[in-house]
N, CA, C and O atoms as a GROMACS GRO file, in nm:
protein
  552
    1MET      N    1  12.867   9.878  11.887
    1MET     CA    2  12.738   9.936  11.856
    1MET      C    3  12.635   9.824  11.847
    1MET      O    4  12.660   9.720  11.785
    2ALA      N    5  12.521   9.846  11.907
    2ALA     CA    6  12.410   9.751  11.901
    2ALA      C    7  12.313   9.790  11.791
    2ALA      O    8  12.311   9.905  11.745
    3TYR      N    9  12.233   9.693  11.749
    3TYR     CA   10  12.127   9.717  11.650
    3TYR      C   11  11.996   9.672  11.712
    3TYR      O   12  11.993   9.587  11.801
    4TRP      N   13  11.886   9.732  11.663
    4TRP     CA   14  11.756   9.707  11.722
    4TRP      C   15  11.648   9.695  11.615
    4TRP      O   16  11.671   9.724  11.497
    5LEU      N   17  11.531   9.652  11.658
    5LEU     CA   18  11.411   9.655  11.576
    5LEU      C   19  11.301   9.711  11.661
    5LEU      O   20  11.276   9.663  11.772
    6LEU      N   21  11.232   9.814  11.609
    6LEU     CA   22  11.120   9.876  11.680
    6LEU      C   23  10.992   9.858  11.596
    6LEU      O   24  10.990   9.885  11.476
    7LYS      N   25  10.889   9.813  11.662
    7LYS     CA   26  10.762   9.786  11.592
    7LYS      C   27  10.661   9.896  11.620
    7LYS      O   28  10.656   9.953  11.730
    8THR      N   29  10.581   9.925  11.518
    8THR     CA   30  10.472  10.022  11.534
    8THR      C   31  10.358   9.986  11.440
    8THR      O   32  10.378   9.928  11.333
    9GLU      N   33  10.238  10.024  11.484
    9GLU     CA   34  10.120  10.014  11.398
    9GLU      C   35  10.127  10.128  11.300
    9GLU      O   36  10.129  10.243  11.345
   10PRO      N   37  10.131  10.106  11.170
   10PRO     CA   38  10.146  10.216  11.075
   10PRO      C   39  10.030  10.316  11.080
   10PRO      O   40  10.046  10.431  11.039
   11GLU      N   41   9.913  10.272  11.128
   11GLU     CA   42   9.801  10.365  11.140
   11GLU      C   43   9.823  10.467  11.253
   11GLU      O   44   9.769  10.577  11.250
   12GLU      N   45   9.904  10.428  11.352
   12GLU     CA   46   9.933  10.515  11.464
   12GLU      C   47  10.058  10.600  11.443
   12GLU      O   48  10.058  10.720  11.472
   13PHE      N   49  10.164  10.538  11.394
   13PHE     CA   50  10.289  10.609  11.365
   13PHE      C   51  10.362  10.529  11.260
   13PHE      O   52  10.413  10.420  11.288
   14SER      N   53  10.369  10.581  11.139
   14SER     CA   54  10.427  10.507  11.026
   14SER      C   55  10.567  10.557  10.991
   14SER      O   56  10.617  10.656  11.046
   15TRP      N   57  10.629  10.485  10.898
   15TRP     CA   58  10.760  10.525  10.847
   15TRP      C   59  10.749  10.669  10.789
   15TRP      O   60  10.836  10.752  10.813
   16ASP      N   61  10.643  10.696  10.714
   16ASP     CA   62  10.626  10.829  10.656
   16ASP      C   63  10.617  10.934  10.766
   16ASP      O   64  10.672  11.044  10.750
   17ASP      N   65  10.550  10.903  10.876
   17ASP     CA   66  10.543  10.997  10.991
   17ASP      C   67  10.684  11.022  11.046
   17ASP      O   68  10.720  11.136  11.077
   18GLN      N   69  10.764  10.913  11.060
   18GLN     CA   70  10.900  10.928  11.112
   18GLN      C   71  10.982  11.018  11.017
   18GLN      O   72  11.055  11.106  11.062
   19VAL      N   73  10.970  10.995  10.888
   19VAL     CA   74  11.045  11.074  10.789
   19VAL      C   75  11.007  11.222  10.799
   19VAL      O   76  11.094  11.309  10.790
   20LYS      N   77  10.878  11.250  10.818
   20LYS     CA   78  10.830  11.389  10.827
   20LYS      C   79  10.889  11.462  10.948
   20LYS      O   80  10.898  11.584  10.946
   21ARG      N   81  10.929  11.390  11.053
   21ARG     CA   82  10.985  11.453  11.172
   21ARG      C   83  11.128  11.504  11.147
   21ARG      O   84  11.180  11.585  11.223
   22ALA      N   85  11.188  11.456  11.039
   22ALA     CA   86  11.324  11.497  10.998
   22ALA      C   87  11.422  11.484  11.114
   22ALA      O   88  11.415  11.388  11.190
   23ASN      N   89  11.512  11.581  11.129
   23ASN     CA   90  11.616  11.574  11.231
   23ASN      C   91  11.561  11.595  11.372
   23ASN      O   92  11.629  11.562  11.470
   24LYS      N   93  11.440  11.650  11.384
   24LYS     CA   94  11.378  11.672  11.514
   24LYS      C   95  11.351  11.539  11.582
   24LYS      O   96  11.361  11.527  11.704
   25GLY      N   97  11.316  11.440  11.503
   25GLY     CA   98  11.286  11.307  11.558
   25GLY      C   99  11.151  11.301  11.624
   25GLY      O  100  11.071  11.394  11.618
   26GLU      N  101  11.127  11.188  11.688
   26GLU     CA  102  10.999  11.163  11.756
   26GLU      C  103  11.024  11.072  11.875
   26GLU      O  104  11.105  10.980  11.868
   27ALA      N  105  10.953  11.099  11.984
   27ALA     CA  106  10.962  11.013  12.100
   27ALA      C  107  10.901  10.877  12.068
   27ALA      O  108  10.787  10.870  12.021
   28TRP      N  109  10.975  10.770  12.091
   28TRP     CA  110  10.920  10.635  12.078
   28TRP      C  111  10.864  10.601  12.213
   28TRP      O  112  10.934  10.550  12.301
   29SER      N  113  10.737  10.629  12.230
   29SER     CA  114  10.671  10.620  12.361
   29SER      C  115  10.561  10.515  12.358
   29SER      O  116  10.531  10.457  12.254
   30GLY      N  117  10.502  10.492  12.473
   30GLY     CA  118  10.389  10.401  12.484
   30GLY      C  119  10.425  10.254  12.500
   30GLY      O  120  10.336  10.168  12.498
   31VAL      N  121  10.552  10.225  12.515
   31VAL     CA  122  10.595  10.084  12.533
   31VAL      C  123  10.562  10.042  12.677
   31VAL      O  124  10.604  10.106  12.773
   32ARG      N  125  10.486   9.933  12.689
   32ARG     CA  126  10.441   9.888  12.821
   32ARG      C  127  10.474   9.740  12.842
   32ARG      O  128  10.387   9.660  12.877
   33ASN      N  129  10.597   9.707  12.821
   33ASN     CA  130  10.644   9.569  12.840
   33ASN      C  131  10.782   9.581  12.904
   33ASN      O  132  10.865   9.660  12.859
   34PHE      N  133  10.806   9.502  13.009
   34PHE     CA  134  10.929   9.517  13.084
   34PHE      C  135  11.055   9.477  13.005
   34PHE      O  136  11.160   9.539  13.020
   35ILE      N  137  11.044   9.373  12.922
   35ILE     CA  138  11.160   9.336  12.838
   35ILE      C  139  11.188   9.446  12.737
   35ILE      O  140  11.303   9.484  12.716
   36ALA      N  141  11.083   9.497  12.673
   36ALA     CA  142  11.099   9.606  12.577
   36ALA      C  143  11.156   9.729  12.646
   36ALA      O  144  11.240   9.798  12.589
   37ARG      N  145  11.111   9.758  12.767
   37ARG     CA  146  11.163   9.873  12.843
   37ARG      C  147  11.313   9.856  12.868
   37ARG      O  148  11.390   9.950  12.853
   38ARG      N  149  11.353   9.737  12.906
   38ARG     CA  150  11.495   9.711  12.929
   38ARG      C  151  11.576   9.738  12.802
   38ARG      O  152  11.684   9.797  12.808
   39ASN      N  153  11.522   9.695  12.688
   39ASN     CA  154  11.588   9.716  12.561
   39ASN      C  155  11.599   9.868  12.529
   39ASN      O  156  11.703   9.915  12.482
   40LEU      N  157  11.492   9.942  12.556
   40LEU     CA  158  11.497  10.088  12.535
   40LEU      C  159  11.607  10.152  12.621
   40LEU      O  160  11.680  10.240  12.576
   41LYS      N  161  11.616  10.105  12.745
   41LYS     CA  162  11.718  10.162  12.836
   41LYS      C  163  11.860  10.133  12.790
   41LYS      O  164  11.952  10.209  12.822
   42GLU      N  165  11.880  10.023  12.717
   42GLU     CA  166  12.014   9.984  12.669
   42GLU      C  167  12.056  10.060  12.543
   42GLU      O  168  12.174  10.060  12.508
   43MET      N  169  11.962  10.124  12.475
   43MET     CA  170  11.994  10.192  12.350
   43MET      C  171  12.083  10.314  12.374
   43MET      O  172  12.068  10.389  12.471
   44LYS      N  173  12.177  10.330  12.281
   44LYS     CA  174  12.271  10.443  12.287
   44LYS      C  175  12.252  10.533  12.167
   44LYS      O  176  12.215  10.488  12.059
   45LYS      N  177  12.277  10.661  12.188
   45LYS     CA  178  12.267  10.759  12.081
   45LYS      C  179  12.357  10.715  11.965
   45LYS      O  180  12.473  10.676  11.985
   46GLY      N  181  12.304  10.721  11.845
   46GLY     CA  182  12.379  10.682  11.726
   46GLY      C  183  12.353  10.540  11.681
   46GLY      O  184  12.386  10.506  11.567
   47GLU      N  185  12.296  10.456  11.767
   47GLU     CA  186  12.266  10.320  11.724
   47GLU      C  187  12.150  10.318  11.625
   47GLU      O  188  12.061  10.403  11.628
   48LYS      N  189  12.154  10.218  11.538
   48LYS     CA  190  12.053  10.207  11.430
   48LYS      C  191  11.950  10.101  11.468
   48LYS      O  192  11.974  10.011  11.548
   49PHE      N  193  11.832  10.120  11.406
   49PHE     CA  194  11.724  10.023  11.428
   49PHE      C  195  11.643  10.002  11.299
   49PHE      O  196  11.635  10.091  11.214
   50PHE      N  197  11.584   9.884  11.288
   50PHE     CA  198  11.490   9.858  11.181
   50PHE      C  199  11.353   9.912  11.223
   50PHE      O  200  11.310   9.890  11.336
   51PHE      N  201  11.287   9.982  11.133
   51PHE     CA  202  11.155  10.035  11.156
   51PHE      C  203  11.058   9.933  11.097
   51PHE      O  204  11.057   9.910  10.976
   52TYR      N  205  10.975   9.873  11.184
   52TYR     CA  206  10.889   9.762  11.144
   52TYR      C  207  10.744   9.800  11.157
   52TYR      O  208  10.699   9.843  11.263
   53HIS      N  209  10.669   9.782  11.046
   53HIS     CA  210  10.523   9.803  11.047
   53HIS      C  211  10.455   9.672  11.086
   53HIS      O  212  10.476   9.569  11.024
   54THR      N  213  10.372   9.679  11.191
   54THR     CA  214  10.296   9.560  11.233
   54THR      C  215  10.163   9.560  11.158
   54THR      O  216  10.152   9.618  11.050
   55GLY      N  217  10.063   9.495  11.217
   55GLY     CA  218   9.930   9.492  11.156
   55GLY      C  219   9.928   9.409  11.028
   55GLY      O  220   9.988   9.302  11.021
   56ASP      N  221   9.858   9.460  10.927
   56ASP     CA  222   9.846   9.386  10.802
   56ASP      C  223   9.976   9.377  10.725
   56ASP      O  224   9.998   9.282  10.650
   57GLU      N  225  10.063   9.476  10.743
   57GLU     CA  226  10.189   9.482  10.665
   57GLU      C  227  10.292   9.378  10.710
   57GLU      O  228  10.341   9.299  10.629
   58LYS      N  229  10.324   9.379  10.838
   58LYS     CA  230  10.425   9.287  10.895
   58LYS      C  231  10.554   9.288  10.812
   58LYS      O  232  10.593   9.186  10.754
   59GLN      N  233  10.620   9.406  10.808
   59GLN     CA  234  10.745   9.415  10.730
   59GLN      C  235  10.835   9.526  10.781
   59GLN      O  236  10.789   9.626  10.838
   60ILE      N  237  10.965   9.505  10.760
   60ILE     CA  238  11.065   9.605  10.793
   60ILE      C  239  11.068   9.702  10.674
   60ILE      O  240  11.089   9.660  10.560
   61VAL      N  241  11.047   9.829  10.701
   61VAL     CA  242  11.034   9.927  10.593
   61VAL      C  243  11.144  10.031  10.588
   61VAL      O  244  11.161  10.099  10.486
   62GLY      N  245  11.221  10.044  10.698
   62GLY     CA  246  11.322  10.149  10.698
   62GLY      C  247  11.424  10.128  10.808
   62GLY      O  248  11.415  10.036  10.889
   63ILE      N  249  11.523  10.219  10.806
   63ILE     CA  250  11.628  10.220  10.908
   63ILE      C  251  11.623  10.355  10.976
   63ILE      O  252  11.618  10.459  10.911
   64GLY      N  253  11.624  10.352  11.110
   64GLY     CA  254  11.625  10.472  11.189
   64GLY      C  255  11.747  10.476  11.280
   64GLY      O  256  11.828  10.384  11.282
   65GLU      N  257  11.757  10.586  11.354
   65GLU     CA  258  11.868  10.607  11.444
   65GLU      C  259  11.816  10.659  11.576
   65GLU      O  260  11.720  10.736  11.581
   66ILE      N  261  11.881  10.615  11.685
   66ILE     CA  262  11.848  10.668  11.818
   66ILE      C  263  11.919  10.803  11.830
   66ILE      O  264  12.041  10.812  11.819
   67ILE      N  265  11.840  10.908  11.852
   67ILE     CA  266  11.902  11.041  11.863
   67ILE      C  267  11.896  11.096  12.006
   67ILE      O  268  11.957  11.199  12.035
   68ARG      N  269  11.824  11.029  12.094
   68ARG     CA  270  11.823  11.064  12.236
   68ARG      C  271  11.800  10.936  12.313
   68ARG      O  272  11.708  10.860  12.284
   69GLU      N  273  11.885  10.914  12.412
   69GLU     CA  274  11.875  10.794  12.495
   69GLU      C  275  11.756  10.800  12.591
   69GLU      O  276  11.690  10.904  12.602
   70ALA      N  277  11.730  10.693  12.659
   70ALA     CA  278  11.611  10.675  12.742
   70ALA      C  279  11.588  10.788  12.842
   70ALA      O  280  11.680  10.839  12.906
   71TYR      N  281  11.462  10.824  12.851
   71TYR     CA  282  11.414  10.927  12.945
   71TYR      C  283  11.271  10.889  12.984
   71TYR      O  284  11.210  10.805  12.918
   72PRO      N  285  11.215  10.949  13.089
   72PRO     CA  286  11.080  10.914  13.130
   72PRO      C  287  10.979  10.933  13.014
   72PRO      O  288  10.976  11.036  12.947
   73ASP      N  289  10.898  10.830  12.994
   73ASP     CA  290  10.799  10.832  12.886
   73ASP      C  291  10.695  10.941  12.914
   73ASP      O  292  10.629  10.938  13.019
   74PRO      N  293  10.679  11.036  12.823
   74PRO     CA  294  10.584  11.143  12.845
   74PRO      C  295  10.437  11.097  12.845
   74PRO      O  296  10.348  11.170  12.889
   75THR      N  297  10.411  10.974  12.794
   75THR     CA  298  10.274  10.922  12.793
   75THR      C  299  10.242  10.838  12.916
   75THR      O  300  10.129  10.794  12.933
   76ALA      N  301  10.340  10.817  13.003
   76ALA     CA  302  10.318  10.736  13.124
   76ALA      C  303  10.254  10.822  13.235
   76ALA      O  304  10.272  10.944  13.240
   77LYS      N  305  10.180  10.756  13.321
   77LYS     CA  306  10.123  10.823  13.436
   77LYS      C  307  10.234  10.853  13.537
   77LYS      O  308  10.336  10.784  13.539
   78LYS      N  309  10.214  10.953  13.617
   78LYS     CA  310  10.314  10.992  13.716
   78LYS      C  311  10.351  10.872  13.803
   78LYS      O  312  10.264  10.802  13.854
   79GLY      N  313  10.482  10.851  13.817
   79GLY     CA  314  10.531  10.742  13.901
   79GLY      C  315  10.548  10.609  13.830
   79GLY      O  316  10.609  10.518  13.885
   80GLU      N  317  10.495  10.596  13.706
   80GLU     CA  318  10.513  10.471  13.632
   80GLU      C  319  10.656  10.463  13.579
   80GLU      O  320  10.717  10.566  13.548
   81PRO      N  321  10.710  10.341  13.568
   81PRO     CA  322  10.852  10.326  13.535
   81PRO      C  323  10.886  10.327  13.385
   81PRO      O  324  10.998  10.290  13.349
   82TRP      N  325  10.796  10.366  13.299
   82TRP     CA  326  10.819  10.351  13.156
   82TRP      C  327  10.911  10.458  13.099
   82TRP      O  328  10.917  10.570  13.149
   83VAL      N  329  10.984  10.421  12.993
   83VAL     CA  330  11.078  10.512  12.931
   83VAL      C  331  11.051  10.523  12.780
   83VAL      O  332  10.982  10.439  12.721
   84ALA      N  333  11.106  10.627  12.720
   84ALA     CA  334  11.102  10.648  12.575
   84ALA      C  335  11.241  10.680  12.527
   84ALA      O  336  11.329  10.715  12.607
   85VAL      N  337  11.261  10.669  12.397
   85VAL     CA  338  11.383  10.718  12.332
   85VAL      C  339  11.334  10.807  12.216
   85VAL      O  340  11.218  10.798  12.176
   86THR      N  341  11.421  10.890  12.164
   86THR     CA  342  11.385  10.970  12.049
   86THR      C  343  11.453  10.910  11.926
   86THR      O  344  11.571  10.876  11.929
   87THR      N  345  11.376  10.896  11.818
   87THR     CA  346  11.424  10.830  11.697
   87THR      C  347  11.410  10.922  11.578
   87THR      O  348  11.326  11.012  11.576
   88ALA      N  349  11.494  10.900  11.478
   88ALA     CA  350  11.489  10.973  11.353
   88ALA      C  351  11.507  10.875  11.238
   88ALA      O  352  11.570  10.770  11.253
   89ALA      N  353  11.452  10.909  11.124
   89ALA     CA  354  11.467  10.827  11.005
   89ALA      C  355  11.606  10.843  10.945
   89ALA      O  356  11.663  10.952  10.947
   90VAL      N  357  11.663  10.733  10.892
   90VAL     CA  358  11.789  10.737  10.820
   90VAL      C  359  11.763  10.712  10.673
   90VAL      O  360  11.798  10.794  10.589
   91GLU      N  361  11.701  10.597  10.640
   91GLU     CA  362  11.670  10.566  10.501
   91GLU      C  363  11.566  10.455  10.494
   91GLU      O  364  11.556  10.368  10.580
   92ALA      N  365  11.488  10.462  10.386
   92ALA     CA  366  11.389  10.356  10.360
   92ALA      C  367  11.460  10.236  10.299
   92ALA      O  368  11.561  10.250  10.230
   93LEU      N  369  11.407  10.119  10.325
   93LEU     CA  370  11.459  10.002  10.255
   93LEU      C  371  11.402  10.003  10.113
   93LEU      O  372  11.282  10.018  10.094
   94PRO      N  373  11.489   9.989  10.013
   94PRO     CA  374  11.438   9.986   9.875
   94PRO      C  375  11.334   9.877   9.854
   94PRO      O  376  11.240   9.892   9.776
   95LYS      N  377  11.354   9.766   9.924
   95LYS     CA  378  11.262   9.653   9.915
   95LYS      C  379  11.224   9.611  10.057
   95LYS      O  380  11.306   9.547  10.124
   96PRO      N  381  11.103   9.644  10.106
   96PRO     CA  382  11.067   9.603  10.242
   96PRO      C  383  11.084   9.453  10.261
   96PRO      O  384  11.063   9.374  10.168
   97VAL      N  385  11.122   9.414  10.384
   97VAL     CA  386  11.145   9.274  10.418
   97VAL      C  387  11.032   9.226  10.507
   97VAL      O  388  11.018   9.271  10.621
   98SER      N  389  10.953   9.134  10.457
   98SER     CA  390  10.836   9.086  10.531
   98SER      C  391  10.874   8.988  10.642
   98SER      O  392  10.982   8.928  10.639
   99LEU      N  393  10.785   8.974  10.737
   99LEU     CA  394  10.802   8.876  10.842
   99LEU      C  395  10.814   8.736  10.782
   99LEU      O  396  10.896   8.656  10.827
  100ALA      N  397  10.732   8.707  10.682
  100ALA     CA  398  10.735   8.577  10.616
  100ALA      C  399  10.875   8.549  10.556
  100ALA      O  400  10.926   8.438  10.565
  101THR      N  401  10.934   8.652  10.496
  101THR     CA  402  11.066   8.637  10.437
  101THR      C  403  11.171   8.612  10.546
  101THR      O  404  11.259   8.527  10.529
  102VAL      N  405  11.161   8.683  10.656
  102VAL     CA  406  11.253   8.661  10.769
  102VAL      C  407  11.240   8.518  10.820
  102VAL      O  408  11.341   8.451  10.841
  103LYS      N  409  11.118   8.474  10.840
  103LYS     CA  410  11.098   8.337  10.892
  103LYS      C  411  11.141   8.229  10.792
  103LYS      O  412  11.174   8.117  10.832
  104ALA      N  413  11.141   8.261  10.664
  104ALA     CA  414  11.179   8.161  10.562
  104ALA      C  415  11.332   8.153  10.545
  104ALA      O  416  11.381   8.060  10.480
  105GLU      N  417  11.406   8.247  10.601
  105GLU     CA  418  11.552   8.248  10.586
  105GLU      C  419  11.614   8.172  10.701
  105GLU      O  420  11.608   8.217  10.815
  106PRO      N  421  11.676   8.055  10.674
  106PRO     CA  422  11.734   7.973  10.782
  106PRO      C  423  11.836   8.051  10.870
  106PRO      O  424  11.846   8.027  10.990
  107LYS      N  425  11.910   8.142  10.809
  107LYS     CA  426  12.010   8.218  10.884
  107LYS      C  427  11.948   8.315  10.983
  107LYS      O  428  12.018   8.370  11.068
  108LEU      N  429  11.816   8.338  10.973
  108LEU     CA  430  11.747   8.429  11.066
  108LEU      C  431  11.655   8.355  11.161
  108LEU      O  432  11.570   8.416  11.226
  109LYS      N  433  11.670   8.223  11.171
  109LYS     CA  434  11.582   8.145  11.257
  109LYS      C  435  11.591   8.187  11.404
  109LYS      O  436  11.494   8.170  11.478
  110ASP      N  437  11.706   8.241  11.447
  110ASP     CA  438  11.721   8.282  11.585
  110ASP      C  439  11.694   8.432  11.606
  110ASP      O  440  11.708   8.482  11.718
  111MET      N  441  11.657   8.502  11.501
  111MET     CA  442  11.626   8.644  11.515
  111MET      C  443  11.503   8.662  11.604
  111MET      O  444  11.404   8.589  11.591
  112ALA      N  445  11.510   8.759  11.695
  112ALA     CA  446  11.399   8.782  11.786
  112ALA      C  447  11.267   8.800  11.711
  112ALA      O  448  11.162   8.754  11.758
  113LEU      N  449  11.269   8.865  11.595
  113LEU     CA  450  11.149   8.885  11.516
  113LEU      C  451  11.081   8.754  11.480
  113LEU      O  452  10.958   8.745  11.478
  114ALA      N  453  11.161   8.653  11.451
  114ALA     CA  454  11.107   8.522  11.413
  114ALA      C  455  11.060   8.443  11.535
  114ALA      O  456  10.968   8.362  11.526
  115LYS      N  457  11.124   8.468  11.650
  115LYS     CA  458  11.096   8.388  11.769
  115LYS      C  459  10.996   8.454  11.866
  115LYS      O  460  10.917   8.384  11.930
  116TYR      N  461  10.999   8.584  11.876
  116TYR     CA  462  10.919   8.658  11.974
  116TYR      C  463  10.839   8.766  11.901
  116TYR      O  464  10.862   8.885  11.919
  117ALA      N  465  10.747   8.722  11.820
  117ALA     CA  466  10.677   8.811  11.726
  117ALA      C  467  10.605   8.926  11.797
  117ALA      O  468  10.581   9.029  11.734
  118ARG      N  469  10.569   8.913  11.923
  118ARG     CA  470  10.490   9.018  11.989
  118ARG      C  471  10.578   9.122  12.060
  118ARG      O  472  10.527   9.227  12.099
  119LEU      N  473  10.706   9.096  12.078
  119LEU     CA  474  10.794   9.190  12.148
  119LEU      C  475  10.817   9.312  12.060
  119LEU      O  476  10.862   9.299  11.946
  120SER      N  477  10.787   9.432  12.113
  120SER     CA  478  10.787   9.555  12.032
  120SER      C  479  10.924   9.621  12.018
  120SER      O  480  10.944   9.701  11.926
  121VAL      N  481  11.016   9.590  12.105
  121VAL     CA  482  11.152   9.646  12.100
  121VAL      C  483  11.248   9.531  12.116
  121VAL      O  484  11.256   9.469  12.222
  122GLN      N  485  11.324   9.502  12.009
  122GLN     CA  486  11.406   9.380  12.006
  122GLN      C  487  11.551   9.410  11.968
  122GLN      O  488  11.578   9.502  11.890
  123PRO      N  489  11.644   9.333  12.022
  123PRO     CA  490  11.782   9.342  11.975
  123PRO      C  491  11.798   9.269  11.843
  123PRO      O  492  11.724   9.175  11.815
  124VAL      N  493  11.895   9.312  11.763
  124VAL     CA  494  11.926   9.249  11.635
  124VAL      C  495  12.078   9.233  11.636
  124VAL      O  496  12.150   9.327  11.668
  125THR      N  497  12.126   9.113  11.601
  125THR     CA  498  12.270   9.092  11.596
  125THR      C  499  12.329   9.160  11.472
  125THR      O  500  12.258   9.193  11.378
  126GLU      N  501  12.460   9.179  11.474
  126GLU     CA  502  12.526   9.239  11.358
  126GLU      C  503  12.508   9.155  11.232
  126GLU      O  504  12.486   9.209  11.124
  127ALA      N  505  12.518   9.023  11.245
  127ALA     CA  506  12.500   8.933  11.130
  127ALA      C  507  12.358   8.943  11.078
  127ALA      O  508  12.337   8.950  10.957
  128GLN      N  509  12.260   8.945  11.167
  128GLN     CA  510  12.119   8.959  11.126
  128GLN      C  511  12.097   9.091  11.056
  128GLN      O  512  12.028   9.098  10.954
  129TRP      N  513  12.159   9.197  11.111
  129TRP     CA  514  12.147   9.330  11.055
  129TRP      C  515  12.196   9.333  10.910
  129TRP      O  516  12.127   9.380  10.819
  130LYS      N  517  12.315   9.280  10.892
  130LYS     CA  518  12.374   9.282  10.758
  130LYS      C  519  12.291   9.202  10.657
  130LYS      O  520  12.275   9.243  10.542
  131LEU      N  521  12.239   9.088  10.700
  131LEU     CA  522  12.161   9.002  10.611
  131LEU      C  523  12.028   9.070  10.574
  131LEU      O  524  11.989   9.072  10.457
  132VAL      N  525  11.958   9.125  10.674
  132VAL     CA  526  11.830   9.192  10.644
  132VAL      C  527  11.852   9.314  10.556
  132VAL      O  528  11.771   9.341  10.467
  133CYS      N  529  11.960   9.388  10.580
  133CYS     CA  530  11.990   9.503  10.492
  133CYS      C  531  12.009   9.457  10.349
  133CYS      O  532  11.958   9.520  10.256
  134LYS      N  533  12.083   9.345  10.330
  134LYS     CA  534  12.102   9.291  10.197
  134LYS      C  535  11.973   9.247  10.135
  134LYS      O  536  11.949   9.273  10.017
  135MET      N  537  11.888   9.180  10.213
  135MET     CA  538  11.759   9.135  10.166
  135MET      C  539  11.670   9.252  10.125
  135MET      O  540  11.587   9.241  10.035
  136GLY      N  541  11.690   9.366  10.195
  136GLY     CA  542  11.613   9.487  10.167
  136GLY      C  543  11.669   9.575  10.058
  136GLY      O  544  11.616   9.682  10.030
  137GLY      N  545  11.776   9.530   9.994
  137GLY     CA  546  11.830   9.604   9.880
  137GLY      C  547  11.938   9.705   9.915
  137GLY      O  548  11.971   9.790   9.832
  138LEU      N  549  11.994   9.697  10.034
  138LEU     CA  550  12.100   9.790  10.071
  138LEU      C  551  12.237   9.722  10.066
  138LEU      O  552  12.339   9.785  10.094
   0.00000   0.00000   0.00000
């Protein structure tokens, strides 16, 4: 099983919005980066991801799950190659983990979040996953 991190502007789609969708989930759409698209295509149903608020917050706030694998992005123009996945909330982190905290942890120096801050869909290793969960109070 792979782990992921998905970034969103909380003003556009927040953790609270994801939670409100309940089991129905929400299409994670609008991704317009080829590396991020490749990552979306690799996601499998049941895999978990960190829900990350960008903007002023810059923190991991929750854990979600992929409930539908990649399909054509409904927000893309006809013929464009973009994809979406459907996501659902699993649980909030008791203590959000900030970008500054991730960057300050030597064991996370190779985490994509610390190295490629602008990439909106990122892989997370199992060791990174476990450490961030611990840092977040899980």
